[in-house]
C-alpha positions in Angstrom: 33.1 -14.0 -77.8 32.3 -15.6 -81.3 29.0 -17.3 -79.7 28.1 -14.0 -78.4 28.5 -12.4 -81.9 26.3 -14.5 -83.1 23.6 -15.0 -80.6 22.8 -11.1 -81.5 23.3 -11.5 -85.7 20.1 -14.8 -84.6 18.0 -11.8 -82.6 19.1 -9.1 -85.4 17.7 -11.5 -88.1 14.3 -12.0 -86.3 13.8 -8.5 -85.5 11.0 -6.9 -86.9 10.6 -3.6 -88.7 7.8 -2.8 -86.4 10.4 -3.5 -83.3 13.5 -1.6 -84.5 11.1 1.6 -84.9 10.0 1.4 -81.8 13.2 0.9 -80.2 14.9 3.6 -81.9 12.1 6.4 -80.9 12.3 4.9 -77.2 16.1 5.6 -77.0 15.6 9.1 -78.3 12.7 9.8 -75.7 14.7 8.5 -72.8 17.9 10.3 -73.9 16.2 13.4 -74.1 14.9 12.9 -71.1 17.3 13.0 -69.8 18.5 16.5 -71.2 15.0 17.7 -69.6 14.5 18.1 -73.6 10.6 18.6 -74.1 10.8 17.4 -77.3 11.1 13.7 -75.6 7.0 14.0 -75.2 6.9 13.8 -79.4 9.3 11.2 -80.1 7.8 8.8 -76.9 4.2 9.3 -79.1 6.3 8.0 -81.9 7.8 4.4 -80.3 4.9 3.8 -77.5 2.6 4.2 -80.4 4.4 1.0 -82.4 5.0 -0.6 -79.1 1.4 -1.2 -78.6 0.8 -3.1 -81.4 4.0 -5.1 -80.4 3.4 -6.6 -77.5 0.1 -7.4 -78.0 1.3 -10.0 -80.5 4.0 -11.1 -78.2 1.1 -11.3 -75.7 2.3 -9.4 -72.9 -1.3 -7.6 -73.2 -0.5 -5.5 -70.2 2.4 -4.3 -71.6 0.4 -3.3 -74.6 -2.5 -1.8 -72.7 0.5 0.5 -71.3 2.0 2.0 -74.5 -1.5 3.3 -75.0 -1.7 5.1 -71.7 1.4 6.0 -72.7 0.6 7.7 -75.8 -1.8 9.8 -73.2 1.1 10.6 -71.1 2.9 12.0 -74.2 0.1 14.6 -74.6 0.6 15.6 -71.1 4.0 15.4 -70.4 4.5 18.0 -73.3 1.7 20.2 -72.1 3.7 19.9 -68.6 6.6 20.9 -69.3 5.2 23.8 -71.4 3.4 24.8 -68.7 3.0 23.4 -65.7 4.5 24.8 -63.8 4.0 28.7 -61.6 1.5 30.8 -63.6 1.5 28.3 -66.5 5.8 28.3 -66.5 7.9 25.9 -67.6 7.7 23.0 -65.2 11.2 23.0 -62.3 12.5 19.7 -61.1 10.5 18.6 -57.4 11.3 16.2 -55.0 8.1 13.6 -53.7 8.4 13.7 -49.4 8.8 9.7 -48.3 5.0 9.6 -48.1 4.2 10.0 -51.0 6.8 7.7 -52.6 5.8 4.9 -49.5 2.0 5.3 -51.0 3.4 5.0 -54.1 5.0 1.6 -53.6 2.0 0.4 -52.0 -0.3 1.4 -54.7 2.2 -0.8 -57.2 1.5 -3.1 -55.2 -1.7 -3.8 -54.7 -2.6 -3.7 -58.0 0.5 -5.9 -59.3 -1.7 -8.4 -57.3 -4.8 -7.8 -58.1 -4.5 -7.7 -62.4 -1.4 -11.2 -62.0 -3.5 -13.0 -60.4 -6.8 -11.6 -63.2 -5.1 -12.1 -66.0 -3.9 -15.4 -65.4 -7.0 -16.7 -64.0 -8.8 -15.4 -67.1 -6.4 -14.2 -69.9 -3.4 -16.2 -71.5 -0.3 -13.6 -70.7 2.9 -14.5 -70.5 4.4 -13.6 -67.2 1.6 -11.8 -65.7 2.9 -10.7 -62.5 6.2 -9.5 -63.5 4.2 -8.3 -66.3 1.9 -6.1 -64.2 5.0 -5.0 -61.6 6.3 -3.8 -64.5 3.3 -2.2 -66.2 1.8 -0.5 -63.2 4.9 0.7 -61.4 6.0 2.1 -65.6 2.0 3.7 -64.9 3.1 5.7 -61.5 6.6 6.3 -62.8 6.4 7.9 -65.7 3.0 9.8 -64.1 6.6 11.0 -62.4 8.3 12.3 -65.1 5.0 14.3 -66.4 5.3 16.0 -63.1 9.8 16.2 -63.0 10.0 14.0 -60.3 13.2 13.8 -59.1 13.3 10.4 -58.1 11.3 9.1 -61.5 14.8 7.4 -62.1 14.8 5.2 -59.2 12.3 3.9 -60.0 12.8 3.1 -63.5 16.8 1.5 -63.2 14.3 -1.5 -60.6 11.6 -1.1 -63.8 14.0 -2.0 -66.3 16.8 -4.7 -64.6 12.6 -6.3 -64.6 11.7 -5.5 -68.2 14.8 -7.4 -69.4 14.1 -10.1 -68.0 10.6 -10.2 -68.7 11.6 -9.1 -72.7 14.5 -12.0 -73.1 11.6 -14.4 -72.1 9.1 -13.5 -74.8 12.2 -13.3 -77.8 12.0 -9.1 -78.1 16.0 -9.3 -77.9 16.2 -6.0 -79.0 13.8 -4.5 -76.5 16.1 -6.8 -74.2 19.6 -4.5 -75.5 17.5 -1.0 -75.5 17.0 -1.3 -72.2 20.4 -2.6 -70.7 21.5 0.9 -72.4 18.3 2.2 -70.7 19.2 1.5 -67.2 22.6 3.3 -68.1 20.6 6.5 -69.0 18.6 6.4 -66.4 21.7 6.9 -64.3 23.1 9.4 -66.2 19.2 11.1 -66.0 19.3 11.0 -61.7 22.6 12.5 -61.8 21.7 15.6 -64.1 18.2 16.0 -62.5 19.8 15.8 -59.0 22.6 18.1 -60.0 20.1 20.7 -61.8 17.2 20.4 -58.2 20.2 21.1 -55.6 21.6 24.0 -58.1 17.6 25.5 -57.7 17.4 24.5 -54.2 20.1 26.8 -54.0 19.4 30.0 -56.0 16.2 30.1 -54.2 17.3 29.6 -50.6 20.2 32.6 -51.5 17.1 34.2 -54.0 15.2 34.4 -50.2 18.2 35.5 -48.1 17.9 38.5 -50.7 
């Protein structure tokens, strides 16, 4: 126990202010997203803006580039959640078919192999294939969040687990700890969104029957 507390203290001492800000707003984002609160997107914009610099300095080039994408998606997500539904109404939770998930997984696999190979051959990127996997998975899954696809939370469970190892390997201890909490919140998010989705399905069936 003493060694664990000591390791946390050492990691905290080595943590930059930039990482602290990024972690705080990252945590705010996922908590609000799990609650279906559109203010998650402004929080995401701040958290990802700081993360762009943080990951570049840690030589996680794909992760840095991913956060540039997140900046754009924060704006897109805010707009979609507010007006992306029928006739400009707020967006509601939907579910993807097995075919759609299959296409998403194939796309992630192909893009991971391509970018992992390119990074390995042409850059000094650390853990290029693992970095590529989390990056492309997150690209697809963030789109799913912006479009309120229910299963996004299941994707995040896998991505966050892999990311913990990636961040620990690069000395980003606070970020690794953040992603432990992300796993817990992702599980809560799935349960919460699924409950809302099923309630809407029952309501729609009732309205149709009447």
